[in-house]
C-alpha positions in Angstrom: -47.6 -57.3 17.9 -51.1 -58.3 16.9 -52.2 -54.7 16.5 -49.1 -53.8 14.4 -48.8 -57.0 12.5 -48.1 -55.2 9.2 -44.9 -53.8 10.7 -43.7 -57.2 11.6 -44.5 -58.5 8.1 -42.7 -55.6 6.6 -39.5 -56.3 8.6 -39.6 -60.0 7.6 -40.1 -59.2 3.9 -37.2 -56.8 4.0 -34.9 -59.5 5.3 -36.0 -62.3 3.0 -33.8 -61.1 0.1 -30.7 -61.0 2.3 -31.3 -64.5 3.6 -31.7 -65.8 0.1 -28.5 -64.0 -1.0 -26.6 -65.7 1.8 -28.1 -69.1 0.8 -27.0 -68.9 -2.9 -23.7 -67.0 -2.3 -20.7 -68.8 -3.7 -17.0 -68.5 -2.9 -14.5 -66.3 -4.7 -11.0 -66.8 -6.2 -8.1 -64.8 -4.9 -4.5 -64.3 -6.0 -1.7 -62.0 -4.8 1.8 -61.4 -6.1 4.7 -59.0 -5.7 6.5 -57.3 -8.6 10.0 -56.7 -7.2 12.1 -53.8 -8.5 15.8 -54.8 -8.7 18.8 -52.5 -9.4 21.3 -53.3 -12.1 23.6 -56.1 -11.0 26.7 -54.1 -11.9 25.6 -51.4 -9.4 25.4 -53.7 -6.4 28.3 -56.1 -6.9 26.5 -58.6 -9.1 23.7 -59.6 -6.6 20.5 -57.5 -7.0 18.7 -59.3 -4.2 21.1 -58.0 -1.6 20.8 -54.4 -2.7 19.7 -51.5 -0.5 15.9 -51.2 -0.8 16.3 -47.4 -0.8 17.8 -47.6 -4.3 14.6 -48.7 -6.0 11.7 -48.2 -3.6 11.1 -44.7 -4.9 11.1 -45.8 -8.5 8.5 -48.5 -7.5 6.4 -45.8 -5.9 6.5 -43.7 -9.2 5.4 -46.7 -11.2 2.6 -47.4 -8.8 1.3 -43.9 -8.9 1.4 -43.9 -12.7 -0.6 -47.1 -12.8 -3.3 -46.0 -10.4 -3.3 -42.5 -11.6 -4.6 -43.5 -15.1 -8.0 -44.3 -13.6 -7.9 -41.2 -11.3 -8.0 -43.4 -8.2 -5.7 -44.2 -5.3 -6.2 -47.4 -3.4 -5.6 -47.0 0.3 -4.5 -50.3 1.9 -4.2 -51.4 5.5 -1.3 -53.5 6.8 -3.0 -56.9 7.2 -6.4 -57.6 5.8 -6.5 -59.2 2.3 -8.7 -57.7 -0.4 -11.5 -60.2 -0.1 -11.7 -59.3 3.6 -13.0 -55.9 2.7 -16.1 -57.4 1.1 -15.0 -56.9 -2.6 -16.0 -59.9 -4.8 -14.8 -58.5 -8.1 -11.8 -56.1 -8.3 -8.2 -55.6 -7.8 -5.7 -53.5 -5.8 -2.3 -52.3 -6.7 -0.2 -50.7 -3.9 3.1 -50.5 -2.2 3.6 -52.8 0.8 3.3 -50.8 3.9 5.3 -52.1 6.9 4.2 -49.2 9.1 1.4 -48.9 11.6 -1.7 -46.8 12.0 0.1 -43.5 12.6 3.1 -43.8 10.3 3.8 -45.4 7.0 6.9 -47.3 6.2 7.6 -48.3 2.6 10.8 -50.3 2.9 10.2 -53.0 0.3 11.0 -52.1 -3.4 7.9 -53.9 -4.7 4.4 -53.4 -5.9 1.8 -55.8 -4.6 -1.1 -56.9 -6.8 -4.2 -58.4 -5.3 -7.2 -59.7 -7.4 -10.5 -61.2 -6.4 -13.1 -62.6 -8.7 -15.8 -65.2 -9.1 -14.1 -67.0 -12.0 -10.6 -68.5 -11.9 -9.8 -67.9 -15.5 -10.8 -64.2 -15.4 -8.6 -63.7 -12.3 -5.6 -65.3 -14.0 -6.2 -63.2 -17.1 -6.4 -60.0 -15.1 -3.3 -60.8 -13.2 -1.3 -61.3 -16.4 -2.6 -58.0 -17.8 -1.8 -56.0 -14.7 1.7 -57.5 -14.4 2.4 -56.8 -18.0 1.2 -53.2 -17.7 3.4 -52.5 -14.6 6.4 -54.1 -16.2 5.9 -51.9 -19.3 5.6 -48.8 -17.1 8.8 -49.7 -15.4 10.8 -50.1 -18.7 9.4 -47.3 -20.9 10.8 -44.3 -18.9 14.2 -45.8 -18.8 14.2 -46.5 -22.5 13.0 -43.0 -23.3 15.8 -41.5 -21.1 18.4 -43.5 -23.1 19.5 -45.7 -20.3 21.5 -48.8 -21.5 19.6 -52.1 -21.1 22.3 -53.5 -18.8 21.7 -50.5 -16.5 17.9 -50.9 -16.3 16.1 -51.2 -13.0 14.5 -54.6 -13.7 11.3 -56.2 -12.4 10.7 -59.8 -11.2 7.4 -61.5 -10.3 7.3 -63.2 -6.9 6.3 -65.9 -6.8 7.1 -66.7 -10.4 3.8 -68.6 -10.9 1.2 -67.2 -8.4 -1.4 -69.8 -7.4 -5.1 -68.9 -7.3 -6.8 -69.8 -4.1 -10.5 -70.5 -3.6 -12.1 -68.7 -0.6 -15.2 -70.5 0.5 -18.2 -69.0 2.3 -19.9 -70.4 5.3 -23.4 -70.1 4.1 -25.0 -71.9 7.1 -23.5 -69.5 9.6 -24.6 -66.5 7.6 -28.1 -67.9 7.3 -28.4 -68.5 11.0 -27.2 -65.0 11.8 -29.6 -63.4 9.4 -32.6 -65.5 10.7 -31.8 -64.4 14.3 -31.6 -60.8 13.1 -34.9 -61.2 11.3 -36.6 -62.5 14.4 -35.3 -59.6 16.4 -36.5 -57.1 13.9 -39.9 -58.8 13.7 -40.3 -58.4 17.4 -38.9 -54.9 17.7 -40.6 -53.3 14.7 -44.2 -53.5 16.1 -43.2 -52.2 19.5 -41.2 -49.3 18.1 -43.9 -48.5 15.5 -46.6 -48.5 18.1 -44.7 -46.1 20.3 -44.0 -43.7 17.5 -47.7 -43.8 16.4 -48.9 -43.2 19.9 -46.5 -40.4 20.4 -47.7 -38.7 17.2 -51.3 -39.2 18.2 -50.7 -37.6 21.7 -49.1 -34.6 20.0 -52.0 -34.1 17.7 -54.5 -34.3 20.6 -52.4 -31.9 22.6 -52.5 -29.3 19.8 -56.2 -29.6 19.2 -58.2 -26.9 21.2 -60.6 -28.2 23.8 -64.4 -27.6 23.4 -64.7 -26.6 27.1 -62.3 -23.7 26.8 -63.3 -22.3 23.4 -66.8 -21.3 22.4 -68.2 -21.3 19.0 -68.9 -17.8 17.4 -72.7 -18.3 17.7 -72.4 -19.1 21.4 -70.2 -16.0 22.0 -72.7 -13.8 20.2 -75.6 -15.3 22.1 -73.9 -14.7 25.5 -73.1 -11.2 24.6 -76.8 -10.5 23.7 -78.1 -12.0 26.9 -75.6 -10.0 28.9 -76.7 -6.7 27.3 -80.4 -7.5 27.8 -79.9 -8.3 31.5 -78.1 -5.0 32.0 -80.9 -3.1 30.6 
């Protein structure tokens, strides 16, 4: 470690920005809501909430594809982890709730889930209002263009009606301790690994260099040849 001290210093300097980032990191704001797709009351006996999900889940899927397709992206989502659990600090996800597992999807809920994370509560609320309005517009416009009567529209409803924004804190002290321990490990390992690599390269170079005892200089070869010829004569 004393011989390769510069490698140890390099490892420490590389980790200092990460430790500082963990020290100054702040929490984020998170909100999630479902936009339910309900069939016309007249088509289900007056109670849209008791309707068969199969009546509207496909229409919800069409609206979700239209929304995500405008940006040319499709957001794959798991079955349990929230959006902030993926490491995103600013962004959103719009997707159909998937009740299936790893090997098979099961979209049995006629709804579109919206998840938003951000570092400012007001911006998160503004983005939620914008996304909900866009999805509701996408759900109404095709029916209006097809000439469907308003009382026969597939309607949308926000659940919960007033989504609450939660603050997700960060445990800075635990992150700092973990990064400090990682820094110590790298500071100890870097000199040893670097020393082994350098010694290995040096041995390879010495192995390729021709030995002076086996190869003669051109002058020495000429001299030995001359002496050999003189002795023969």
